[in-house]
N, C-alpha and C positions, 0 to 999 in steps of 0.2 A: 710355265707360261706363269702366268700374274697368278697371284694370289686370289685374286679377284673371279677367275674359273677355278669353281668346284664342281666337277659335275657331277657330285653326289646330290650337290642339291637345287641342281634343272632339270626340275622338274617338265613332262613334253606331252603333246597330245598328238594322237596318229587323226586324222577326219577323211575318213573315207567316203564321197558322194561320189554316192551310183543308188541309181533308183534297184536294179539288175542284180546288183549284192545284198541289198534291201531285202527286195523281195525273195533271195533264195535260188535265183534264176542261174547267178554265177557266187563262185566262189571267192570270198577277198585272199590274195594271196602275196597280195605287197606289203599289207601293214605286221601281220606277222615277220615281214624279212625287215623291214623297218624298225619295228621293233625291239626286235634281237640286237640290231645295229647299233640302235642308241645303249641298248642297257651293256653294250660290248664296250661303250666308251667308257663306263661306271654310272651313267644316270639312269635315276628309278624308272621303275618297268612306266614307257608312257598307257596314258587311258586313251584306249580305243575307241570310237563313235562313229560307228556308219548311219548316215544321212541321206535325206531325198536330193534328187536332185534338184532344189530350189532355192533360191536367195532367200526366204526367213529362214527354210533350216539349217543351213550353212552361216550363215549371219546370229540365228540361236547357238550352234553350237561353237561359233566363233566366243562370240559374248560370254559364253558358261568356261570354256576351257579360259581366257583371258582372269576372267574373276575369281578363280580357282588359284591365278599364280601362276600359271605355265608360260616359262621363259623360251621353250621353241611347240612351237604349233605345224605340222608339218599339214596340211589340204592335198589329196589323192583323189585326183578325178576332175571331172565336168571343168577340164583347161581348156580345151575346145572350143569350136563356135557356132555347135551344133545349139537351135532351143533347150533351153537348161542348163550348158553349159555358163554357168555363172559364179564359180567358184573365185576368178580374179576381181569381178567385180565386187562379191558378196566383203573378199579381203581388203580390197581398197576398202574398204568403210570404217575398214579398222587399223588402216595402216598411217602411220601419224610422217614416216617417211619410207621413200619404196627406196633399194638398191637396187639399181638394175645391172648392172653389170653379174651378179651372181644369174639373177634370170638369164641373160644372154648366156654365160658360162653353162649353165644348164642346157642349153639349147645348142650353142656347139660343141658339148660334151656327147650331148644326143645326137647329134650327126653324126659323128662315130662307130653311131650303133645301127641309123637308121636315116634314110634320106626325110624321112618323114617329120623330123624333130622342130623344123620350121613351123609348123602349124602348131606347136604349142603357144600357149599364152602365157607359159610360167611368170609366176608375180614372188618377188621377194621384197620384203619392208620390214620395219620394226613400228612395233605398236605405239610406244614410247619413246621419248630421250631420254631415260633415266632407269633406274634400278628396277623399275615393273615394266619395260617394255621386253615383248618379247620377239623375236622372230620369225616368221611368217612367212612360208612356203609353200604356191599355190604349185602343182607339178602333175605332169599328166600322170593318171593312177597307173599304168602300167610298169612305167619306168623310174618307181620309186627308192628302189635300190640306185640309179645311177644319179640323179637328183643327191643322194644322202653322201656319193663318192665325190660332188662337188660343193657341198654344203658340209660335212664334217671336220675337214679343216680347216673353217672360217668360222665356224658356232664358237671355240672358246673364244675367237680374237671380238667377237662382235658378243659376248655376253661381256665379257672384260669393259668394252669400251662401255659399251651400258649403264654397267656396276661402278664406272672410274666418275661417272656424272655428277 
């Protein structure tokens, strides 16, 4: 892999978008597993934050993460189409370039696990076209691990491309 990919320098964030997790009604099982996988790649421990299913809360968490310099941001949850499922719209406010092929691959891979995968509005893109850019991925909350199955092999290539600009 190119020297532009150095996992030890790739800070990340996992933003869990769930009113039920925030209230303690539901246990967050996905973000600990995702964090474990990212650290297994050699990346520093990701910053995990749980936010309400409100666009303003999601945007605040994304803004904070980007200002902190995170290069990979995984949003878990709020990717459906019920009221309050605004994670894709919130993410798009920070995405300069969408990467629809990755989102399509996430849904396609999800179909191998559940016939409900096409209902996801998984969204993927980069926040800038240079070394300040972060890969932002909106994933269904219950399948963050499946999303990482798709994203992990692509992450070094995305970061390398951004770093070489």
